[in-house]
C-alpha positions as CSV (number, residue, x, y, z in Angstrom):
1,X,68.7,113.3,99.9
2,X,71.3,115.9,100.7
3,X,74.0,117.0,98.4
4,X,77.5,115.5,98.7
5,X,80.0,117.3,101.0
6,X,81.8,120.2,99.3
7,X,84.0,119.3,96.5
8,X,83.5,115.5,96.2
9,X,83.8,114.7,92.5
10,X,83.4,110.9,92.5
11,X,85.5,107.7,92.9
12,X,89.2,108.2,92.5
13,X,90.4,104.7,93.2
14,X,89.5,101.4,94.7
15,X,92.2,99.4,96.7
16,X,92.2,95.7,96.9
17,X,94.2,93.3,99.2
18,X,96.2,90.7,97.2
19,X,98.3,87.8,98.5
20,X,100.3,87.5,95.3
21,X,101.3,91.0,94.0
22,X,103.1,89.6,90.9
23,X,100.2,87.5,89.8
24,X,97.6,90.2,90.5
25,X,99.8,92.8,88.6
26,X,100.1,90.4,85.6
27,X,96.3,89.7,85.6
28,X,95.3,93.4,85.6
29,X,98.1,94.7,83.4
30,X,98.6,91.9,80.9
31,X,95.2,90.3,81.1
32,X,92.9,93.3,81.6
33,X,95.0,95.9,79.9
34,X,95.4,98.4,82.8
35,X,98.4,100.7,82.8
36,X,101.0,100.6,85.6
37,X,101.4,103.9,87.3
38,X,104.1,105.4,89.5
39,X,103.5,104.6,93.2
40,X,105.1,106.3,96.2
41,X,107.0,104.1,98.7
42,X,104.6,103.5,101.6
43,X,106.8,101.0,103.3
44,X,104.7,98.0,102.1
45,X,104.4,96.3,98.6
46,X,101.7,97.3,96.2
47,X,101.0,98.7,92.8
48,X,98.9,101.5,91.3
49,X,97.1,100.8,88.0
50,X,95.3,103.1,85.7
51,X,91.9,102.1,84.3
52,X,90.6,105.0,82.2
53,X,89.9,108.0,84.4
54,X,90.1,105.8,87.6
55,X,92.7,103.8,89.4
56,X,93.0,100.4,91.0
57,X,95.5,100.2,93.9
58,X,96.8,96.7,94.9
59,X,98.1,96.2,98.4
60,X,100.0,93.0,99.2
61,X,98.4,91.6,102.4
62,X,101.2,89.4,103.7
63,X,103.4,92.5,104.3
64,X,103.1,95.1,107.0
65,X,99.9,97.0,106.4
66,X,98.4,100.1,107.9
67,X,96.4,99.3,111.0
68,X,93.1,99.4,108.9
69,X,94.4,97.0,106.2
70,X,94.5,98.0,102.6
71,X,90.9,97.7,101.6
72,X,89.2,101.1,100.9
73,X,87.8,103.3,98.2
74,X,88.8,106.8,97.6
75,X,86.8,109.8,96.6
76,X,88.4,112.6,94.6
77,X,87.9,116.1,96.1
78,X,88.6,119.5,94.8
79,X,89.6,121.1,98.1
80,X,90.5,118.7,100.9
81,X,90.3,121.3,103.6
82,X,86.9,122.5,102.6
83,X,85.6,118.9,102.4
84,X,86.9,118.0,105.8
85,X,85.4,121.1,107.3
86,X,82.0,120.3,105.7
87,X,82.0,116.7,106.9
88,X,83.1,117.7,110.4
89,X,80.2,120.2,110.5
90,X,77.9,117.3,109.8
91,X,79.3,115.3,112.7
92,X,81.6,113.0,110.7
93,X,85.0,112.2,112.2
94,X,87.8,112.8,109.6
95,X,91.5,112.1,110.1
96,X,93.9,114.0,107.8
97,X,97.3,112.4,107.2
98,X,100.6,114.0,106.3
99,X,101.1,114.5,102.6
100,X,102.9,111.7,100.7
101,X,104.8,112.9,97.7
102,X,103.1,111.5,94.6
103,X,99.9,110.5,96.5
104,X,98.3,113.9,96.8
105,X,96.7,115.1,100.0
106,X,94.6,112.6,101.9
107,X,92.2,112.2,104.8
108,X,90.4,109.1,106.0
109,X,87.1,108.4,107.6
110,X,85.0,105.2,108.3
111,X,81.3,104.6,107.8
112,X,79.3,103.2,110.7
113,X,80.2,99.6,109.7
114,X,83.9,100.3,109.7
115,X,84.5,100.6,105.9
116,X,87.5,102.8,105.2
117,X,87.0,105.8,102.9
118,X,89.8,108.0,101.7
119,X,89.4,111.6,100.5
120,X,92.0,112.4,97.9
121,X,93.0,115.7,96.5
122,X,95.4,114.8,93.7
123,X,98.7,116.8,93.5
């Protein structure tokens, strides 16, 4: 088994589609004890929640979503540019996106089955 691409540290967050953001937020914050975190305005409703060293991102599905939907998991990386270069050298297509204030630097790729993976270099 080969080593992970340069700088991948592990899971940063998982994003779930929800059809009732208020109910989901209440379940995870009030019921599960997660902490609500600041979230940039992406132009669609959602919430970021802290769960220890990791995050859960809720994306409301009845609103305008990115073309890929909201479901994905994110891997934290130390150096986004180096990781993208390493993955591309292995033949993996990676699409960087413009930086979003408060979201860190991001790039996206899909596995062969179409599952979305985010690479995230926190600010």
